[in-house]
N, C-alpha and C positions, 0 to 999 in steps of 0.2 A: 228561641232556636239561635236571635243574637248574642243573649245572654250568658246561654252554653258557648259560643267561639268565645266572648270574651275571658269567660270563668278557664278554658283547655288555654286558650293566651297567656295568662296568667301564670296559670303551673307549667308551662315550657318554658318563661321566661324565668323562672326562678328555679327549675332546673338546671337552666344555662348556667344562671348567675353561681349557683351551687357548685356547679364543677368549674365553677371560673376560680369561685373563691378558692379551691383547690388546687386549681394550676398557678395561682397567684400564692402558696402558701398560706392560706388565712386558716386552714382549717388542717394542711399538712405539713411538715417540719421537714426542711432538708439538712441532712446535719453530716461532717464531717469527721471522720475514725481514720487517727492514724495507726497502726498497726506496726507488726514488729521486723515484717517484711515489705518490702513490696511498695506501689505509692498508695497515698492515705483513699480512701473508699467513699463515694457517695452515696449517702441511701438517704430515702425520705417513708418518716410514719408519719402518723396520724398525732395531734397536736396531745391525744391523752393515752399513749403511747410509754411504757415503764421500761427500764432497762432491758430489761427479759428480753422485750422484745427487738431492741437492737442487738442483741444479740443474733436472735433469728434471723434478720436480716444480713449480719454481717457473714454467719454461716452460709448464705445460700450463695452469698458474692465471693467469697475467700477460702475455698474449699481445704488451702493446708491449713485453715484452721478447723480441724474438722474433729478436734480433741473433746471425746466427752466424759464427763460433761464440761462445756466450753468456759462455763462460770468460774470453773474450781482452774481451771488451767490460767486464765488469764485475768485482771484485774480493769476495773472501768475508771477509768480518772477523766475530769476535766483537761481540758489543754487550751494551749496558747497557739493560735494562727500558724507558730512558725512548728508547731506539734510537740512542744514540751508539754508532758504533765505534771499535774500538781498532783505529787504524791504521797502528799500529807495523810490523804485518807481517802482508799477509794470509796467507789459509791455503790450504794446497795443494789440491788437487783431489784427490786424494789419500788424506787423512786422515780416518778414521774419526771418524764425527759424533759419537757416546757418550764419546770425551774432552775434547770442547770448549767441550759446553754443550746448552743449548736454546735460545735468542736471539742472533742472528745479524742481519748488515747484508749489501747488496747497495749496492757504489761504482762508479760511474761510472770506469773506468780511464782515467784522460789519455794515456795511451801508445796508445790507440787512438783516434783522429781519427774527429772528425766525420764526416767525410766518410765514411771508411770502412764508420761503421753505417748511413748513410743509403742507401749502395750495398747493406751487405748488407741491410736490412730491407726495402729493394725489393724485391731479387734473392729472398726469402724467400718476400714478398706473392704476388708474381706466381707463385714455381712452386707457390704454394698454391690458389690461386685462376682462373690463366690453364684455359682450355677451350678447344682450339685447336676453329676451324670453317670448313667450306667454306661460299662464297659460290655458291648456285647463282642466277643469271638466268633466268627463265621465258621462254616465247615470249608471254604476256602483258602485257611489262615490267613486271613483279613481280620479286621477287624471295626467296626463304628461304636459310635457315642451318640446314646440318646436320652433326652431329660429325662431327670427323675420324679415321677410325678405319682405321690403316694398314693393314691387312691386308681391306679391303672393297675388291672389283674395281668397274670402272666398269660394269658389265653389271648386277653387285647396287644400284648406285647410281640408274644407270637406271630399274631394275624399281623399284622404292621412291619414287621422285621421282614417275614416271609412276600408279602404282598409287593413291596419295595424294589425286593430281587426278584420277581416273580419266582421262586419258591413254593411246592403247596407244604401249606402250612398243617395238614394231617400228618405227613414223613418226616417232619423235624420236630422235636425240643428241646427244652432248655434243661440244662446241669448247670449247678456248681463248679467250678475249677476243681478239678484234681477228682470228679467224678463223675459216672456216669448215672446215675440214679437221676429219673427225670425230677423235673421241681415240680411238684404240685399247679395244674396251670389257674386250680382255684384262687391261690395266695394274690396278693397286691405286695408291690412294690415295697411298702412300708411296711409288712408282716414279714416279708421274708429278708431285710435287710442285706443286703448283700450290693456291692460293687462294681462284681462282675459277675459273667455271666457265659455259658457257651451253647451255642447252637449246635445240636448235634442231628444227623440223621437217621431215622428207625432204619432197621435193617431186615428185613424180612428173607427166608428163605436163603441166605445165604453159607458159602461155600468156605469163608472164613471165620475163624474164632471173632466173635463181634456178642455185642451184647445190645438187646432191647427191652423196653420199657412197655407194658401191656397194660392197660385199663390203672393207670395214674400211678400213685403212689404204693398202694394196694396189691400191687403185682409186680416182678419183675424176672424178665427174661432172660437166659444166660443161654447163647452158643458154645459149645468149650469141647474139651478133647478130653473122653473118657481112656482110660488106660483101665485094659482088660487082657490078663495074660500078655503086658509086654504090646498088645495092640493098640494105636490108636484108632478110636473110633468117634469120629462128631456127634454128639448129641446137644439134646435140649434139656435147662435144667430153670425149672419154674420155680421160685419159692413166690406165697402170696401170704395172705393172713390165715389160708386156709389148709398150709401144711406146703411139703415139700415135693416134686413130679420128676423123675427124671428119667428120657425116652432117644436109645437112641437111632444114630443112621439110616433108615429105609432105604431100597432101592431106588423108591420113588420121589425120597429123598426126606426133608428134616419134617417130621412129625409130631404134631404138640402132644405133647404128654397126656395122657387122665389128671383128673385132681385125684389125692387120695383117701385113701376110704375111712380110715383113721385118724386124719388131719397130723399135726404135729406127734400122735401119740408114734407113727411108725419112725420117725428120726429120735433119734437121741443126743446125737452130740454132731456139731460141723465145723470145723477148725482146719488151718493151714499147717500142710507139712511140705518142709523147705520153701522155697521162695514162691512155686508157681503152683501149686497142688493143692488141692484139697480134698479132706476127707470125710463124705457124709459117713457116719454111724449109723444104722438101723436099729431099733430094737430086738430085731430075732437074731444080730450077731451077723447083719451082712456088712459089709464096707463097698463104696464107690471113691474108687480115686481122678478126680477132674481134675487133667492138665489144661490150664490158663495160658496164656499168650505172655501175658505180663502178672509180676507181683500186685499191680495193684485190681487189676482184672481179681484175680486171687480172693485179696482183703475185701473188694465190693460184695463176692458172694458169700461171705463172710458177716460181715456188716447186713448186710440182707434179711441174711438167717437171724441174727440176735436182735434184729429191730421188727421184721414182721412175724417173729415166731414168740415174740412176746405183747405183740400189740392185740 
């Protein structure tokens, strides 16, 4: 047992001696590096370090010298105590420091243009500080910013935004700017590739002109004004992959129309007439004039027809 204690003591003493050797500079080297701006840097590197390792230590201390690659932007020279560099021949970055001395100087490389320095420095700063954010416009006309997360699904983001504001996620949906068509909630932020979205409220049984998304991106419901014998009648228009269906307002309110029997075979054309009016032309010669509140609403109907009728 005594021999074991002596062995442990010997190892402990050796470790202490090695640490002391490092502190005394016997296994580490203390260097002085003169730089183009500011006081000289004091750095410590292992005895077997090369010039490239010195560049790494300089980069850690001198943030202003973050040009990439720093080895091209600056030349490495041996120097005198007063900082005067021996600029006859720059030191190769693969050279061992222990054979060169302990005082050095970094000198700007004239072959590395000012434009390249500026461009590289800006690129490095942006890479270090840029944090992508998604801008979310809220129904109350306020705006919030959320960090970009490539694998975050739209459905997860919707729950997150609504939870923080005590909103019912089932009554809200996201759209892109200048659109009322819901974004597919199965998509991720990376798939969507958008920097701005709008959080909108689903409106059901509304007495005003509005647009509602039902069943994701495969079905879109619009509440619009129908022009029939110069009298406006509130109606519901449903456009889906299965066809177009239209139903005017009943005494009991807005009724959801039945899906078309023949799908898109019943409709021959959907187009805009003037700025706020949509014309639905049926295969049997009938037409329906739908008046919307805005030109954007009319355009959304035509776009939905174009996309879903061909899908």
